[in-house]
C-alpha positions in Angstrom: 0.0 0.0 0.0 1.3 3.4 -0.9 0.0 6.7 0.4 1.0 10.0 -1.2 0.0 13.6 -0.5 -1.5 16.1 -3.0 -2.1 19.7 -2.1 -5.3 21.3 -3.3 -5.7 25.0 -2.5 -3.2 24.7 0.3 -4.8 21.6 1.9 -3.1 18.3 2.1 -5.3 15.5 0.7 -4.4 11.9 1.1 -4.6 9.9 -2.1 -4.5 6.1 -1.4 -3.1 3.9 -4.1 -2.6 0.1 -3.8 0.4 -1.6 -5.2 1.4 -5.2 -4.8 0.1 -6.1 -1.4 1.1 -9.3 0.5 -2.2 -9.8 2.3 -2.2 -11.0 5.9 -5.9 -11.4 5.9 -8.4 -12.4 3.2 -11.6 -11.4 5.0 -12.3 -8.1 6.9 -15.2 -8.2 9.3 -15.9 -4.5 10.0 -18.2 -2.8 12.5 -20.5 0.0 11.3 -21.2 2.6 14.0 -18.1 4.1 15.4 -15.9 2.4 12.8 -17.3 3.4 9.4 -20.3 5.5 10.4 -20.0 8.6 12.6 -22.9 7.9 15.0 -21.9 10.9 17.2 -22.6 13.2 14.3 -26.0 11.6 13.8 -26.8 12.2 17.5 -25.7 15.8 17.4 -27.8 16.6 14.4 -30.9 14.8 15.6 -30.5 16.2 19.1 -30.4 19.8 17.8 -33.4 19.2 15.6 -35.4 17.8 18.5 -34.5 20.6 20.9 -35.6 23.1 18.3 -38.8 21.3 17.5 -39.9 21.4 21.2 -38.4 24.8 21.8 -36.1 23.5 24.5 -32.9 25.3 25.6 -29.5 24.1 24.4 -27.9 22.0 27.1 -24.4 22.7 28.5 -21.5 21.2 26.6 -20.8 18.5 29.1 -24.3 17.2 28.8 -24.2 17.2 25.1 -21.0 15.2 25.2 -22.6 12.7 27.6 -25.6 12.3 25.3 -23.8 12.1 22.0 -20.7 10.1 22.8 -22.8 6.9 22.4 -25.8 8.1 20.5 -28.3 5.5 21.6 -28.4 6.7 25.2 -30.2 9.8 24.0 -33.3 7.5 24.1 -33.0 7.4 27.9 -36.0 9.0 29.6 -33.8 10.1 32.5 -31.5 12.0 30.3 -34.3 13.6 28.3 -35.9 14.6 31.5 -32.8 16.5 32.3 -32.9 18.2 28.9 -36.6 19.0 29.1 -36.5 20.4 32.7 -39.9 20.8 34.1 -41.7 19.4 31.1 -44.3 16.6 31.5 -43.5 13.0 30.9 -45.7 13.2 27.8 -43.3 15.8 26.3 -40.3 13.7 27.3 -41.7 10.7 25.4 -42.6 12.9 22.5 -38.9 14.1 22.4 -37.6 10.6 22.4 -40.0 9.6 19.6 -39.0 12.6 17.5 -35.3 11.9 18.1 -35.8 8.3 17.1 -37.6 9.2 13.9 -34.9 11.8 13.0 -32.2 9.3 13.5 -34.0 6.8 11.3 -34.5 9.3 8.5 -30.9 10.4 8.6 -29.6 6.8 8.7 -31.7 6.0 5.6 -30.9 9.1 3.6 -27.6 10.7 4.4 -25.7 8.9 7.1 -22.3 10.6 7.9 -19.2 8.5 7.5 -15.9 9.2 9.1 -13.3 10.9 6.8 -11.6 8.7 4.2 -14.0 5.7 4.6 -14.8 5.5 0.9 -11.1 5.7 -0.2 -10.1 3.0 2.3 -12.9 0.6 1.5 -12.2 1.0 -2.3 -8.5 0.2 -1.6 -9.4 -2.8 0.5 -11.6 -4.2 -2.3 -9.0 -3.4 -5.0 -6.4 -5.4 -3.0 -8.7 -8.5 -3.1 -9.8 -8.4 0.5 -13.5 -9.6 1.0 -15.6 -7.4 3.3 -18.3 -8.2 5.8 -20.1 -5.4 7.6 -21.3 -6.8 10.9 -23.6 -4.5 12.9 -25.8 -4.6 16.0 -28.4 -2.5 14.1 -31.3 -4.5 12.7 -30.8 -5.9 9.2 -33.2 -3.4 7.5 -31.4 -0.3 9.0 -28.0 -1.7 8.1 -29.0 -2.4 4.5 -30.5 1.1 4.2 -27.5 2.8 5.7 -25.0 1.1 3.4 -27.1 1.9 0.4 -27.5 5.6 1.4 -23.8 6.1 1.9 -22.9 4.3 -1.3 -20.9 1.4 0.3 -23.1 -1.4 -1.0 -20.9 -2.0 -4.1 -17.9 -2.8 -1.9 -19.6 -5.0 0.7 -19.7 -8.8 0.1 -22.0 -9.5 3.0 -23.9 -7.2 5.4 -25.1 -8.9 8.6 -27.4 -7.2 11.0 -29.6 -8.3 13.9 -32.7 -10.3 13.0 -34.1 -13.7 13.0 -31.7 -16.1 14.6 -28.8 -13.6 14.4 -28.3 -12.0 17.8 -26.3 -8.9 18.7 -22.5 -9.1 19.1 -20.6 -10.4 21.0 -22.9 -13.4 20.4 -21.4 -15.7 17.7 -24.6 -16.5 15.9 -23.7 -14.1 13.1 -20.4 -16.0 12.5 -22.0 -19.4 12.5 -25.2 -18.6 10.7 -24.2 -16.0 8.2 -20.4 -15.5 7.8 -19.0 -19.0 7.8 -21.6 -20.4 5.4 -20.4 -17.9 2.8 -16.7 -17.7 3.6 -16.0 -21.2 5.0 -12.9 -21.6 2.8 -11.1 -18.8 4.5 -9.4 -20.1 7.7 -9.8 -18.3 11.0 -6.2 -16.9 10.8 -7.2 -15.2 7.5 -10.0 -13.2 9.1 -9.7 -9.9 10.9 -12.3 -8.1 13.0 -12.2 -4.3 13.1 -14.3 -2.3 15.5 -14.4 0.5 18.1 -16.0 -1.1 21.1 -15.6 -4.0 23.6 -18.6 -5.6 21.9 -16.6 -5.9 18.7 -13.4 -7.0 20.4 -15.3 -9.5 22.6 -16.9 -11.0 19.5 -13.4 -11.5 17.9 -12.0 -13.1 21.0 -15.0 -15.4 21.4 -14.5 -16.5 17.8 -10.7 -16.8 18.2 -10.1 -14.2 15.5 -7.5 -11.4 15.3 -8.9 -8.0 16.1 -8.1 -4.4 15.4 -9.4 -1.7 17.7 -10.5 1.6 16.0 -9.6 4.0 18.8 -11.2 7.0 17.0 -14.6 5.5 17.7 -16.7 5.5 20.9 -15.5 2.5 22.8 -14.4 2.8 26.4 -10.6 2.5 26.5 -10.4 0.5 29.7 -13.0 -2.0 28.5 -11.4 -2.4 25.1 -7.9 -2.8 26.6 -9.0 -5.9 28.5 -9.2 -7.8 25.1 -5.6 -7.0 24.2 -6.3 -6.4 20.5 -3.5 -7.4 18.1 -3.7 -4.0 16.4 -4.9 -0.5 17.0 -5.6 2.3 14.6 -6.3 6.0 15.2 -7.4 6.7 11.7 -9.2 4.3 9.3 -6.4 4.9 6.7 -4.1 2.9 9.0 -6.2 -0.2 8.4 -4.5 -0.8 5.1 -1.2 -1.1 6.9 -2.6 -3.8 9.1 -4.0 -5.8 6.1 -0.9 -5.7 4.0 1.7 -6.2 6.8 3.6 -2.9 6.3 5.7 -1.4 9.0 2.6 -0.1 10.7 1.8 -3.7 11.7 4.8 -4.0 13.9 4.6 -0.5 15.4 1.0 -1.0 16.5 1.1 -4.4 18.0 -0.1 -4.8 21.6 1.0 -3.4 24.0 0.6 -0.1 22.2 1.6 3.4 23.2 -0.3 4.5 26.3 -0.9 1.1 27.7 1.4 -1.2 29.7 
């Protein structure tokens, strides 16, 4: 993998090109929220829209961070009660419903990705790596989100929750969906990439290598317990893990900042 810089109007832009890669992994099992999809941005946009709709004051920065760091907690009645102040329970529930509908619409129409996701995923596919997106969202939302952000052409298999497939770290997705399709790829040819202890716990339960995306929303202490083989602070670094470049050795566990 080769990265080069091009300057456009004074701004450095990373152009990712792929040369002859010696692949360490043939299958990438990648999380969605917090790894490819910027769920925090979804939360911020939908929170702002809901507050405006019900004419509620903007909360202090610390509370916004608490609400948006892991966006699904915004559905908490307790936290919305703090936002709504002396409003009735009926208003609180109406806020939660409006927020949910806003998130659903944004996810299905214009879900925000982290920077450089498209470039990296294209490079992964051009290198011959097969891609599974494994999410704890339900299957319909996952399919819609991938379509809305134009990732479907690069995804070999999208697995969400539904039917007999349970949320990670349960291994039902591996046994019922992934292995039937990619059974010829041995476990040591598979890599799980995600931002949370749920993703890393799934990898460890399946005896697969894992890469922790530290730019996501996972708790550092919880993720460190699983001692991931690799860590990345930017999705572009994922290519170095897949092709065995010098990044692979620099970022082996224990990584900088952990004993």
